[in-house]
Biopython code that builds the backbone (N, CA, C, O; Angstrom):
import numpy as np
from Bio.PDB.StructureBuilder import StructureBuilder

atoms = [
    (1, "MET", "N", (0.849, -1.179, 0.000)),
    (1, "MET", "CA", (0.000, 0.000, 0.000)),
    (1, "MET", "C", (0.895, 1.242, 0.000)),
    (1, "MET", "O", (1.869, 1.310, 0.749)),
    (2, "MET", "N", (0.564, 2.203, -0.828)),
    (2, "MET", "CA", (1.330, 3.450, -0.890)),
    (2, "MET", "C", (0.946, 4.360, 0.269)),
    (2, "MET", "O", (-0.219, 4.424, 0.661)),
    (3, "ALA", "N", (1.923, 5.055, 0.807)),
    (3, "ALA", "CA", (1.651, 6.013, 1.876)),
    (3, "ALA", "C", (0.931, 7.222, 1.299)),
    (3, "ALA", "O", (1.253, 7.691, 0.207)),
    (4, "ARG", "N", (-0.051, 7.721, 2.050)),
    (4, "ARG", "CA", (-0.760, 8.926, 1.626)),
    (4, "ARG", "C", (0.079, 10.143, 1.967)),
    (4, "ARG", "O", (0.756, 10.172, 2.994)),
    (5, "LYS", "N", (0.032, 11.138, 1.111)),
    (5, "LYS", "CA", (0.715, 12.395, 1.374)),
    (5, "LYS", "C", (-0.273, 13.367, 1.996)),
    (5, "LYS", "O", (-1.419, 13.469, 1.560)),
    (6, "ALA", "N", (0.179, 14.078, 3.016)),
    (6, "ALA", "CA", (-0.668, 15.081, 3.661)),
    (6, "ALA", "C", (-0.759, 16.310, 2.774)),
    (6, "ALA", "O", (0.214, 16.697, 2.127)),
    (7, "LYS", "N", (-1.916, 16.908, 2.752)),
    (7, "LYS", "CA", (-2.143, 18.123, 1.973)),
    (7, "LYS", "C", (-1.509, 19.320, 2.669)),
    (7, "LYS", "O", (-1.176, 19.241, 3.852)),
    (8, "PRO", "N", (-1.336, 20.435, 1.946)),
    (8, "PRO", "CA", (-0.804, 21.638, 2.586)),
    (8, "PRO", "C", (-1.656, 22.090, 3.779)),
    (8, "PRO", "O", (-1.161, 22.789, 4.664)),
    (9, "LEU", "N", (-2.921, 21.697, 3.803)),
    (9, "LEU", "CA", (-3.775, 22.064, 4.933)),
    (9, "LEU", "C", (-3.315, 21.417, 6.235)),
    (9, "LEU", "O", (-3.752, 21.818, 7.314)),
    (10, "ALA", "N", (-2.440, 20.423, 6.142)),
    (10, "ALA", "CA", (-1.947, 19.726, 7.331)),
    (10, "ALA", "C", (-0.960, 20.575, 8.128)),
    (10, "ALA", "O", (-0.808, 20.380, 9.334)),
    (11, "GLN", "N", (-0.298, 21.502, 7.473)),
    (11, "GLN", "CA", (0.796, 22.242, 8.107)),
    (11, "GLN", "C", (0.442, 22.897, 9.440)),
    (11, "GLN", "O", (1.241, 22.793, 10.371)),
    (12, "PRO", "N", (-0.706, 23.566, 9.593)),
    (12, "PRO", "CA", (-0.983, 24.203, 10.886)),
    (12, "PRO", "C", (-1.124, 23.215, 12.043)),
    (12, "PRO", "O", (-0.978, 23.596, 13.205)),
    (13, "PHE", "N", (-1.405, 21.957, 11.734)),
    (13, "PHE", "CA", (-1.636, 20.951, 12.768)),
    (13, "PHE", "C", (-0.370, 20.201, 13.163)),
    (13, "PHE", "O", (-0.312, 19.600, 14.236)),
    (14, "GLU", "N", (0.646, 20.234, 12.298)),
    (14, "GLU", "CA", (1.849, 19.432, 12.498)),
    (14, "GLU", "C", (2.464, 19.644, 13.872)),
    (14, "GLU", "O", (2.575, 20.772, 14.352)),
    (15, "GLY", "N", (2.857, 18.549, 14.490)),
    (15, "GLY", "CA", (3.548, 18.596, 15.769)),
    (15, "GLY", "C", (2.699, 18.073, 16.910)),
    (15, "GLY", "O", (1.615, 17.524, 16.714)),
    (16, "LYS", "N", (3.230, 18.263, 18.110)),
    (16, "LYS", "CA", (2.628, 17.742, 19.332)),
    (16, "LYS", "C", (1.887, 18.853, 20.061)),
    (16, "LYS", "O", (2.397, 19.963, 20.211)),
    (17, "TRP", "N", (0.682, 18.542, 20.511)),
    (17, "TRP", "CA", (-0.181, 19.485, 21.217)),
    (17, "TRP", "C", (-0.548, 18.901, 22.576)),
    (17, "TRP", "O", (-0.975, 17.749, 22.661)),
    (18, "ARG", "N", (-0.389, 19.672, 23.621)),
    (18, "ARG", "CA", (-0.735, 19.210, 24.974)),
    (18, "ARG", "C", (-2.217, 19.443, 25.232)),
    (18, "ARG", "O", (-2.717, 20.549, 25.025)),
    (19, "ILE", "N", (-2.916, 18.422, 25.678)),
    (19, "ILE", "CA", (-4.334, 18.563, 26.017)),
    (19, "ILE", "C", (-4.428, 19.344, 27.329)),
    (19, "ILE", "O", (-3.955, 18.886, 28.369)),
    (20, "THR", "N", (-5.040, 20.519, 27.270)),
    (20, "THR", "CA", (-5.151, 21.371, 28.459)),
    (20, "THR", "C", (-6.503, 21.240, 29.147)),
    (20, "THR", "O", (-6.616, 21.490, 30.347)),
    (21, "SER", "N", (-7.535, 20.848, 28.391)),
    (21, "SER", "CA", (-8.847, 20.643, 29.011)),
    (21, "SER", "C", (-9.701, 19.727, 28.153)),
    (21, "SER", "O", (-9.547, 19.646, 26.935)),
    (22, "MET", "N", (-10.617, 19.034, 28.841)),
    (22, "MET", "CA", (-11.601, 18.192, 28.167)),
    (22, "MET", "C", (-12.929, 18.370, 28.897)),
    (22, "MET", "O", (-12.949, 18.653, 30.095)),
    (23, "GLU", "N", (-14.027, 18.207, 28.183)),
    (23, "GLU", "CA", (-15.349, 18.374, 28.784)),
    (23, "GLU", "C", (-15.628, 17.340, 29.868)),
    (23, "GLU", "O", (-16.185, 17.674, 30.914)),
    (24, "LEU", "N", (-15.248, 16.087, 29.629)),
    (24, "LEU", "CA", (-15.641, 15.016, 30.544)),
    (24, "LEU", "C", (-14.656, 14.718, 31.660)),
    (24, "LEU", "O", (-15.033, 14.120, 32.667)),
    (25, "TRP", "N", (-13.400, 15.121, 31.504)),
    (25, "TRP", "CA", (-12.390, 14.750, 32.491)),
    (25, "TRP", "C", (-11.590, 15.974, 32.918)),
    (25, "TRP", "O", (-11.322, 16.868, 32.115)),
    (26, "ASP", "N", (-11.212, 16.000, 34.200)),
    (26, "ASP", "CA", (-10.407, 17.116, 34.699)),
    (26, "ASP", "C", (-8.933, 16.878, 34.365)),
    (26, "ASP", "O", (-8.554, 15.817, 33.869)),
    (27, "ARG", "N", (-8.122, 17.882, 34.645)),
    (27, "ARG", "CA", (-6.706, 17.843, 34.263)),
    (27, "ARG", "C", (-5.954, 16.685, 34.924)),
    (27, "ARG", "O", (-5.089, 16.074, 34.298)),
    (28, "ALA", "N", (-6.277, 16.378, 36.182)),
    (28, "ALA", "CA", (-5.611, 15.269, 36.869)),
    (28, "ALA", "C", (-5.902, 13.953, 36.157)),
    (28, "ALA", "O", (-5.008, 13.118, 36.016)),
    (29, "ALA", "N", (-7.136, 13.758, 35.710)),
    (29, "ALA", "CA", (-7.488, 12.534, 34.984)),
    (29, "ALA", "C", (-6.802, 12.505, 33.617)),
    (29, "ALA", "O", (-6.257, 11.477, 33.217)),
    (30, "ILE", "N", (-6.828, 13.627, 32.905)),
    (30, "ILE", "CA", (-6.214, 13.688, 31.571)),
    (30, "ILE", "C", (-4.753, 13.261, 31.634)),
    (30, "ILE", "O", (-4.268, 12.562, 30.745)),
    (31, "ASN", "N", (-4.051, 13.680, 32.684)),
    (31, "ASN", "CA", (-2.612, 13.434, 32.833)),
    (31, "ASN", "C", (-2.309, 12.262, 33.775)),
    (31, "ASN", "O", (-1.216, 12.201, 34.339)),
    (32, "LEU", "N", (-3.244, 11.344, 33.953)),
    (32, "LEU", "CA", (-3.112, 10.249, 34.910)),
    (32, "LEU", "C", (-1.835, 9.429, 34.713)),
    (32, "LEU", "O", (-1.110, 9.190, 35.678)),
    (33, "VAL", "N", (-1.551, 9.001, 33.507)),
    (33, "VAL", "CA", (-0.396, 8.154, 33.226)),
    (33, "VAL", "C", (0.797, 8.973, 32.730)),
    (33, "VAL", "O", (1.948, 8.583, 32.925)),
    (34, "GLY", "N", (0.520, 10.087, 32.100)),
    (34, "GLY", "CA", (1.535, 10.987, 31.554)),
    (34, "GLY", "C", (0.803, 12.167, 30.965)),
    (34, "GLY", "O", (-0.427, 12.174, 30.936)),
    (35, "PRO", "N", (1.518, 13.158, 30.497)),
    (35, "PRO", "CA", (0.842, 14.319, 29.917)),
    (35, "PRO", "C", (-0.066, 13.916, 28.756)),
    (35, "PRO", "O", (0.360, 13.208, 27.843)),
    (36, "GLY", "N", (-1.316, 14.370, 28.797)),
    (36, "GLY", "CA", (-2.240, 14.115, 27.703)),
    (36, "GLY", "C", (-1.829, 14.919, 26.480)),
    (36, "GLY", "O", (-1.472, 16.092, 26.597)),
    (37, "TYR", "N", (-1.876, 14.299, 25.311)),
    (37, "TYR", "CA", (-1.473, 15.007, 24.095)),
    (37, "TYR", "C", (-2.111, 14.394, 22.860)),
    (37, "TYR", "O", (-2.643, 13.284, 22.886)),
    (38, "ILE", "N", (-2.038, 15.155, 21.785)),
    (38, "ILE", "CA", (-2.360, 14.671, 20.444)),
    (38, "ILE", "C", (-1.240, 15.174, 19.544)),
    (38, "ILE", "O", (-0.808, 16.321, 19.657)),
    (39, "GLU", "N", (-0.777, 14.312, 18.653)),
    (39, "GLU", "CA", (0.328, 14.664, 17.771)),
    (39, "GLU", "C", (-0.045, 14.319, 16.336)),
    (39, "GLU", "O", (-0.491, 13.210, 16.043)),
    (40, "PHE", "N", (0.145, 15.283, 15.456)),
    (40, "PHE", "CA", (-0.129, 15.079, 14.038)),
    (40, "PHE", "C", (1.190, 14.991, 13.288)),
    (40, "PHE", "O", (2.055, 15.858, 13.412)),
    (41, "LYS", "N", (1.328, 13.921, 12.502)),
    (41, "LYS", "CA", (2.526, 13.697, 11.680)),
    (41, "LYS", "C", (2.036, 13.403, 10.271)),
    (41, "LYS", "O", (2.039, 12.251, 9.838)),
    (42, "GLY", "N", (1.619, 14.436, 9.560)),
    (42, "GLY", "CA", (1.079, 14.235, 8.226)),
    (42, "GLY", "C", (-0.235, 13.479, 8.291)),
    (42, "GLY", "O", (-1.161, 13.899, 8.984)),
    (43, "ALA", "N", (-0.321, 12.370, 7.575)),
    (43, "ALA", "CA", (-1.562, 11.596, 7.503)),
    (43, "ALA", "C", (-1.733, 10.641, 8.682)),
    (43, "ALA", "O", (-2.696, 9.877, 8.730)),
    (44, "GLU", "N", (-0.809, 10.685, 9.621)),
    (44, "GLU", "CA", (-0.864, 9.827, 10.799)),
    (44, "GLU", "C", (-0.752, 10.668, 12.051)),
    (44, "GLU", "O", (-0.489, 11.869, 11.985)),
    (45, "GLY", "N", (-0.953, 10.035, 13.189)),
    (45, "GLY", "CA", (-0.805, 10.735, 14.448)),
    (45, "GLY", "C", (-0.932, 9.795, 15.621)),
    (45, "GLY", "O", (-1.155, 8.594, 15.466)),
    (46, "VAL", "N", (-0.784, 10.374, 16.807)),
    (46, "VAL", "CA", (-0.859, 9.638, 18.058)),
    (46, "VAL", "C", (-1.646, 10.498, 19.040)),
    (46, "VAL", "O", (-1.586, 11.727, 18.994)),
    (47, "MET", "N", (-2.388, 9.832, 19.935)),
    (47, "MET", "CA", (-3.160, 10.544, 20.955)),
    (47, "MET", "C", (-3.061, 9.743, 22.248)),
    (47, "MET", "O", (-3.147, 8.515, 22.225)),
    (48, "ALA", "N", (-2.882, 10.427, 23.373)),
    (48, "ALA", "CA", (-2.835, 9.758, 24.663)),
    (48, "ALA", "C", (-3.436, 10.670, 25.728)),
    (48, "ALA", "O", (-3.116, 11.857, 25.794)),
    (49, "PHE", "N", (-4.303, 10.110, 26.553)),
    (49, "PHE", "CA", (-4.846, 10.795, 27.721)),
    (49, "PHE", "C", (-5.464, 9.743, 28.634)),
    (49, "PHE", "O", (-5.874, 8.674, 28.180)),
    (50, "ILE", "N", (-5.525, 10.054, 29.912)),
    (50, "ILE", "CA", (-5.974, 9.128, 30.956)),
    (50, "ILE", "C", (-5.193, 7.821, 30.752)),
    (50, "ILE", "O", (-3.971, 7.821, 30.906)),
    (51, "VAL", "N", (-5.859, 6.710, 30.410)),
    (51, "VAL", "CA", (-5.181, 5.449, 30.095)),
    (51, "VAL", "C", (-5.445, 5.050, 28.649)),
    (51, "VAL", "O", (-5.333, 3.877, 28.292)),
    (52, "VAL", "N", (-5.793, 6.024, 27.823)),
    (52, "VAL", "CA", (-6.047, 5.799, 26.402)),
    (52, "VAL", "C", (-4.759, 6.071, 25.634)),
    (52, "VAL", "O", (-4.101, 7.091, 25.838)),
    (53, "GLU", "N", (-4.412, 5.138, 24.745)),
    (53, "GLU", "CA", (-3.303, 5.328, 23.822)),
    (53, "GLU", "C", (-3.828, 4.949, 22.450)),
    (53, "GLU", "O", (-4.337, 3.843, 22.266)),
    (54, "ALA", "N", (-3.710, 5.858, 21.477)),
    (54, "ALA", "CA", (-4.348, 5.635, 20.186)),
    (54, "ALA", "C", (-3.471, 6.108, 19.036)),
    (54, "ALA", "O", (-2.640, 7.004, 19.182)),
    (55, "TRP", "N", (-3.686, 5.472, 17.884)),
    (55, "TRP", "CA", (-3.011, 5.815, 16.646)),
    (55, "TRP", "C", (-4.049, 6.374, 15.694)),
    (55, "TRP", "O", (-5.138, 5.816, 15.559)),
    (56, "LEU", "N", (-3.717, 7.477, 15.032)),
    (56, "LEU", "CA", (-4.669, 8.212, 14.206)),
    (56, "LEU", "C", (-4.430, 8.003, 12.718)),
    (56, "LEU", "O", (-3.296, 7.841, 12.268)),
    (57, "ASP", "N", (-5.520, 8.011, 11.970)),
    (57, "ASP", "CA", (-5.518, 8.045, 10.504)),
    (57, "ASP", "C", (-6.198, 9.364, 10.157)),
    (57, "ASP", "O", (-7.408, 9.502, 10.334)),
    (58, "VAL", "N", (-5.427, 10.339, 9.661)),
    (58, "VAL", "CA", (-5.891, 11.728, 9.561)),
    (58, "VAL", "C", (-6.159, 12.139, 8.114)),
    (58, "VAL", "O", (-5.430, 11.766, 7.195)),
    (59, "ARG", "N", (-7.230, 12.920, 7.941)),
    (59, "ARG", "CA", (-7.557, 13.559, 6.664)),
    (59, "ARG", "C", (-7.721, 15.054, 6.944)),
    (59, "ARG", "O", (-8.266, 15.438, 7.979)),
    (60, "TYR", "N", (-7.255, 15.885, 6.034)),
    (60, "TYR", "CA", (-7.330, 17.335, 6.203)),
    (60, "TYR", "C", (-8.262, 17.935, 5.175)),
    (60, "TYR", "O", (-8.378, 17.440, 4.054)),
    (61, "GLY", "N", (-8.924, 19.005, 5.569)),
    (61, "GLY", "CA", (-9.822, 19.705, 4.671)),
    (61, "GLY", "C", (-10.125, 21.083, 5.223)),
    (61, "GLY", "O", (-9.367, 21.626, 6.027)),
    (62, "GLU", "N", (-11.242, 21.643, 4.784)),
    (62, "GLU", "CA", (-11.696, 22.944, 5.270)),
    (62, "GLU", "C", (-13.148, 22.845, 5.679)),
    (62, "GLU", "O", (-13.935, 22.127, 5.062)),
    (63, "ARG", "N", (-13.496, 23.572, 6.727)),
    (63, "ARG", "CA", (-14.883, 23.695, 7.165)),
    (63, "ARG", "C", (-15.084, 25.161, 7.551)),
    (63, "ARG", "O", (-14.340, 25.706, 8.367)),
    (64, "ASP", "N", (-16.077, 25.779, 6.967)),
    (64, "ASP", "CA", (-16.350, 27.200, 7.222)),
    (64, "ASP", "C", (-15.122, 28.064, 6.968)),
    (64, "ASP", "O", (-14.880, 29.037, 7.682)),
    (65, "GLY", "N", (-14.346, 27.703, 5.943)),
    (65, "GLY", "CA", (-13.170, 28.480, 5.565)),
    (65, "GLY", "C", (-11.954, 28.274, 6.450)),
    (65, "GLY", "O", (-10.944, 28.954, 6.263)),
    (66, "LYS", "N", (-12.017, 27.354, 7.415)),
    (66, "LYS", "CA", (-10.892, 27.089, 8.319)),
    (66, "LYS", "C", (-10.393, 25.665, 8.106)),
    (66, "LYS", "O", (-11.184, 24.767, 7.818)),
    (67, "PRO", "N", (-9.077, 25.452, 8.246)),
    (67, "PRO", "CA", (-8.567, 24.094, 8.110)),
    (67, "PRO", "C", (-9.094, 23.194, 9.231)),
    (67, "PRO", "O", (-9.285, 23.633, 10.365)),
    (68, "ILE", "N", (-9.321, 21.933, 8.886)),
    (68, "ILE", "CA", (-9.792, 20.954, 9.859)),
    (68, "ILE", "C", (-9.032, 19.650, 9.653)),
    (68, "ILE", "O", (-8.733, 19.257, 8.526)),
    (69, "ALA", "N", (-8.731, 19.000, 10.750)),
    (69, "ALA", "CA", (-8.154, 17.653, 10.728)),
    (69, "ALA", "C", (-9.245, 16.713, 11.226)),
    (69, "ALA", "O", (-9.733, 16.859, 12.347)),
    (70, "GLU", "N", (-9.624, 15.754, 10.399)),
    (70, "GLU", "CA", (-10.598, 14.741, 10.798)),
    (70, "GLU", "C", (-9.853, 13.413, 10.859)),
    (70, "GLU", "O", (-9.031, 13.115, 9.992)),
    (71, "PHE", "N", (-10.141, 12.621, 11.879)),
    (71, "PHE", "CA", (-9.385, 11.392, 12.046)),
    (71, "PHE", "C", (-10.246, 10.250, 12.583)),
    (71, "PHE", "O", (-11.227, 10.456, 13.298)),
    (72, "SER", "N", (-9.841, 9.051, 12.211)),
    (72, "SER", "CA", (-10.329, 7.858, 12.881)),
    (72, "SER", "C", (-9.173, 7.407, 13.765)),
    (72, "SER", "O", (-8.019, 7.753, 13.510)),
    (73, "TRP", "N", (-9.480, 6.641, 14.796)),
    (73, "TRP", "CA", (-8.416, 6.177, 15.677)),
    (73, "TRP", "C", (-8.709, 4.778, 16.180)),
    (73, "TRP", "O", (-9.858, 4.347, 16.268)),
    (74, "GLU", "N", (-7.633, 4.087, 16.507)),
    (74, "GLU", "CA", (-7.750, 2.806, 17.194)),
    (74, "GLU", "C", (-6.601, 2.712, 18.172)),
    (74, "GLU", "O", (-5.520, 3.257, 17.947)),
    (75, "GLY", "N", (-6.855, 2.012, 19.258)),
    (75, "GLY", "CA", (-5.848, 1.895, 20.288)),
    (75, "GLY", "C", (-6.369, 1.097, 21.454)),
    (75, "GLY", "O", (-7.138, 0.151, 21.288)),
    (76, "THR", "N", (-5.938, 1.493, 22.647)),
    (76, "THR", "CA", (-6.343, 0.783, 23.857)),
    (76, "THR", "C", (-6.832, 1.763, 24.915)),
    (76, "THR", "O", (-6.444, 2.931, 24.934)),
    (77, "ASP", "N", (-7.689, 1.261, 25.791)),
    (77, "ASP", "CA", (-8.187, 1.985, 26.964)),
    (77, "ASP", "C", (-8.123, 0.989, 28.108)),
    (77, "ASP", "O", (-8.913, 0.047, 28.156)),
    (78, "GLU", "N", (-7.187, 1.189, 29.033)),
    (78, "GLU", "CA", (-6.904, 0.231, 30.107)),
    (78, "GLU", "C", (-6.573, -1.141, 29.544)),
    (78, "GLU", "O", (-6.924, -2.162, 30.134)),
    (79, "GLY", "N", (-5.899, -1.163, 28.405)),
    (79, "GLY", "CA", (-5.479, -2.408, 27.786)),
    (79, "GLY", "C", (-6.515, -3.059, 26.886)),
    (79, "GLY", "O", (-6.199, -4.011, 26.173)),
    (80, "ASP", "N", (-7.749, -2.563, 26.905)),
    (80, "ASP", "CA", (-8.799, -3.123, 26.050)),
    (80, "ASP", "C", (-8.816, -2.399, 24.705)),
    (80, "ASP", "O", (-8.636, -1.182, 24.658)),
    (81, "PRO", "N", (-9.029, -3.129, 23.615)),
    (81, "PRO", "CA", (-9.087, -2.485, 22.293)),
    (81, "PRO", "C", (-10.236, -1.477, 22.225)),
    (81, "PRO", "O", (-11.354, -1.762, 22.656)),
    (82, "ARG", "N", (-9.944, -0.305, 21.682)),
    (82, "ARG", "CA", (-10.959, 0.743, 21.492)),
    (82, "ARG", "C", (-10.722, 1.405, 20.154)),
    (82, "ARG", "O", (-9.636, 1.311, 19.583)),
    (83, "SER", "N", (-11.751, 2.080, 19.657)),
    (83, "SER", "CA", (-11.636, 2.820, 18.403)),
    (83, "SER", "C", (-12.631, 3.968, 18.420)),
    (83, "SER", "O", (-13.495, 4.046, 19.294)),
    (84, "GLY", "N", (-12.499, 4.851, 17.449)),
    (84, "GLY", "CA", (-13.411, 5.979, 17.354)),
    (84, "GLY", "C", (-13.004, 6.919, 16.240)),
    (84, "GLY", "O", (-12.330, 6.546, 15.280)),
    (85, "ARG", "N", (-13.438, 8.139, 16.409)),
    (85, "ARG", "CA", (-13.164, 9.171, 15.416)),
    (85, "ARG", "C", (-13.029, 10.498, 16.140)),
    (85, "ARG", "O", (-13.245, 10.578, 17.349)),
    (86, "GLY", "N", (-12.672, 11.541, 15.399)),
    (86, "GLY", "CA", (-12.575, 12.865, 15.990)),
    (86, "GLY", "C", (-12.247, 13.914, 14.954)),
    (86, "GLY", "O", (-12.083, 13.614, 13.772)),
    (87, "TRP", "N", (-12.155, 15.131, 15.406)),
    (87, "TRP", "CA", (-11.797, 16.249, 14.540)),
    (87, "TRP", "C", (-11.144, 17.328, 15.390)),
    (87, "TRP", "O", (-11.309, 17.367, 16.609)),
    (88, "ALA", "N", (-10.400, 18.203, 14.724)),
    (88, "ALA", "CA", (-9.755, 19.333, 15.393)),
    (88, "ALA", "C", (-9.611, 20.498, 14.423)),
    (88, "ALA", "O", (-9.414, 20.300, 13.224)),
    (89, "THR", "N", (-9.710, 21.704, 14.947)),
    (89, "THR", "CA", (-9.469, 22.930, 14.192)),
    (89, "THR", "C", (-8.517, 23.803, 14.990)),
    (89, "THR", "O", (-8.320, 23.593, 16.187)),
    (90, "ILE", "N", (-7.934, 24.778, 14.323)),
    (90, "ILE", "CA", (-7.066, 25.752, 14.978)),
    (90, "ILE", "C", (-7.912, 26.980, 15.278)),
    (90, "ILE", "O", (-8.522, 27.555, 14.376)),
    (91, "SER", "N", (-7.950, 27.382, 16.547)),
    (91, "SER", "CA", (-8.737, 28.562, 16.924)),
    (91, "SER", "C", (-7.992, 29.835, 16.557)),
    (91, "SER", "O", (-6.809, 29.796, 16.218)),
    (92, "ASN", "N", (-8.686, 30.958, 16.625)),
    (92, "ASN", "CA", (-8.053, 32.259, 16.372)),
    (92, "ASN", "C", (-6.960, 32.555, 17.392)),
    (92, "ASN", "O", (-6.041, 33.325, 17.112)),
    (93, "ALA", "N", (-7.053, 31.948, 18.575)),
    (93, "ALA", "CA", (-6.055, 32.156, 19.626)),
    (93, "ALA", "C", (-4.836, 31.251, 19.447)),
    (93, "ALA", "O", (-3.887, 31.329, 20.227)),
    (94, "GLY", "N", (-4.857, 30.387, 18.416)),
    (94, "GLY", "CA", (-3.725, 29.506, 18.162)),
    (94, "GLY", "C", (-3.772, 28.197, 18.922)),
    (94, "GLY", "O", (-2.798, 27.443, 18.918)),
    (95, "THR", "N", (-4.896, 27.912, 19.579)),
    (95, "THR", "CA", (-5.057, 26.632, 20.255)),
    (95, "THR", "C", (-5.722, 25.639, 19.316)),
    (95, "THR", "O", (-6.318, 26.017, 18.308)),
    (96, "LEU", "N", (-5.612, 24.384, 19.659)),
    (96, "LEU", "CA", (-6.261, 23.318, 18.913)),
    (96, "LEU", "C", (-7.546, 22.973, 19.667)),
    (96, "LEU", "O", (-7.514, 22.728, 20.873)),
    (97, "GLU", "N", (-8.674, 22.954, 18.957)),
    (97, "GLU", "CA", (-9.951, 22.644, 19.590)),
    (97, "GLU", "C", (-10.656, 21.582, 18.774)),
    (97, "GLU", "O", (-10.625, 21.616, 17.544)),
    (98, "GLY", "N", (-11.291, 20.639, 19.449)),
    (98, "GLY", "CA", (-11.964, 19.587, 18.708)),
    (98, "GLY", "C", (-12.798, 18.697, 19.600)),
    (98, "GLY", "O", (-13.170, 19.068, 20.713)),
    (99, "ARG", "N", (-13.082, 17.513, 19.085)),
    (99, "ARG", "CA", (-13.912, 16.538, 19.787)),
    (99, "ARG", "C", (-13.407, 15.147, 19.431)),
    (99, "ARG", "O", (-13.068, 14.869, 18.281)),
    (100, "VAL", "N", (-13.363, 14.281, 20.432)),
    (100, "VAL", "CA", (-12.987, 12.889, 20.235)),
    (100, "VAL", "C", (-14.187, 12.017, 20.609)),
    (100, "VAL", "O", (-14.846, 12.251, 21.622)),
    (101, "PHE", "N", (-14.459, 11.011, 19.779)),
    (101, "PHE", "CA", (-15.589, 10.104, 19.962)),
    (101, "PHE", "C", (-15.065, 8.684, 20.145)),
    (101, "PHE", "O", (-14.210, 8.231, 19.384)),
    (102, "PHE", "N", (-15.579, 7.982, 21.154)),
    (102, "PHE", "CA", (-15.305, 6.568, 21.347)),
    (102, "PHE", "C", (-16.423, 5.794, 20.666)),
    (102, "PHE", "O", (-17.596, 6.106, 20.871)),
    (103, "HIS", "N", (-16.089, 4.791, 19.860)),
    (103, "HIS", "CA", (-17.104, 3.992, 19.185)),
    (103, "HIS", "C", (-18.042, 3.385, 20.236)),
    (103, "HIS", "O", (-17.598, 2.685, 21.147)),
    (104, "GLN", "N", (-19.330, 3.660, 20.098)),
    (104, "GLN", "CA", (-20.382, 3.200, 21.007)),
    (104, "GLN", "C", (-20.095, 3.592, 22.461)),
    (104, "GLN", "O", (-20.348, 2.818, 23.384)),
    (105, "GLY", "N", (-19.559, 4.813, 22.652)),
    (105, "GLY", "CA", (-19.239, 5.259, 24.007)),
    (105, "GLY", "C", (-19.271, 6.763, 24.138)),
    (105, "GLY", "O", (-20.014, 7.449, 23.437)),
    (106, "ASP", "N", (-18.455, 7.265, 25.044)),
    (106, "ASP", "CA", (-18.388, 8.689, 25.354)),
    (106, "ASP", "C", (-17.849, 9.512, 24.192)),
    (106, "ASP", "O", (-17.229, 8.987, 23.267)),
    (107, "ASP", "N", (-18.102, 10.813, 24.262)),
    (107, "ASP", "CA", (-17.409, 11.774, 23.408)),
    (107, "ASP", "C", (-17.143, 13.002, 24.244)),
    (107, "ASP", "O", (-17.892, 13.312, 25.170)),
    (108, "SER", "N", (-16.071, 13.700, 23.914)),
    (108, "SER", "CA", (-15.675, 14.862, 24.704)),
    (108, "SER", "C", (-14.997, 15.909, 23.831)),
    (108, "SER", "O", (-14.190, 15.580, 22.962)),
    (109, "GLY", "N", (-15.329, 17.155, 24.069)),
    (109, "GLY", "CA", (-14.591, 18.256, 23.473)),
    (109, "GLY", "C", (-13.251, 18.374, 24.157)),
    (109, "GLY", "O", (-13.093, 17.960, 25.306)),
    (110, "PHE", "N", (-12.278, 18.943, 23.451)),
    (110, "PHE", "CA", (-10.950, 19.136, 24.041)),
    (110, "PHE", "C", (-10.320, 20.412, 23.520)),
    (110, "PHE", "O", (-10.676, 20.905, 22.450)),
    (111, "THR", "N", (-9.385, 20.937, 24.286)),
    (111, "THR", "CA", (-8.574, 22.086, 23.899)),
    (111, "THR", "C", (-7.125, 21.729, 24.153)),
    (111, "THR", "O", (-6.796, 21.117, 25.169)),
    (112, "CYS", "N", (-6.250, 22.116, 23.219)),
    (112, "CYS", "CA", (-4.814, 21.838, 23.345)),
    (112, "CYS", "C", (-4.020, 23.106, 23.089)),
    (112, "CYS", "O", (-4.454, 24.003, 22.366)),
    (113, "SER", "N", (-2.846, 23.156, 23.700)),
    (113, "SER", "CA", (-1.892, 24.215, 23.406)),
    (113, "SER", "C", (-0.662, 23.590, 22.764)),
    (113, "SER", "O", (-0.400, 22.405, 22.964)),
    (114, "PRO", "N", (0.101, 24.371, 21.991)),
    (114, "PRO", "CA", (1.321, 23.798, 21.400)),
    (114, "PRO", "C", (2.230, 23.250, 22.491)),
    (114, "PRO", "O", (2.322, 23.832, 23.572)),
    (115, "TRP", "N", (2.891, 22.150, 22.220)),
    (115, "TRP", "CA", (3.762, 21.491, 23.205)),
    (115, "TRP", "C", (4.913, 22.340, 23.556)),
    (115, "TRP", "O", (5.747, 21.943, 24.370)),
]
sb = StructureBuilder()
sb.init_structure("model")
sb.init_model(0)
sb.init_chain("A")
sb.init_seg("    ")
for serial, (resi, resn, name, xyz) in enumerate(atoms, 1):
    if name == "N":
        sb.init_residue(resn, " ", resi, " ")
    sb.init_atom(name, np.array(xyz, "f"), 0.0, 1.0, " ", f" {name:<3s}", serial, name[0])
structure = sb.get_structure()
């Protein structure tokens, strides 16, 4: 299988972002095992918070004239297989804002700052 190339819209998202807040969990929970983060590396990425560790499959586009990263993910939650989807945009303040969805489970908004 050929690797997908990320579009120029990926550039604002590139790198590691620290999760600073989530709707469903407080900061102590987010950073339970280590600092909560999401990292975009072109068409791939990684996400970790609480006891969730996930690998992302990312697509970039535009929504309402702003770049958006939409992703599916799979990984583990307390060692059990989990999957879901999510999205993120760059706010006017330069933070990353979005929502992560667990397949047949919770969903939560999140805010990140550059690492």
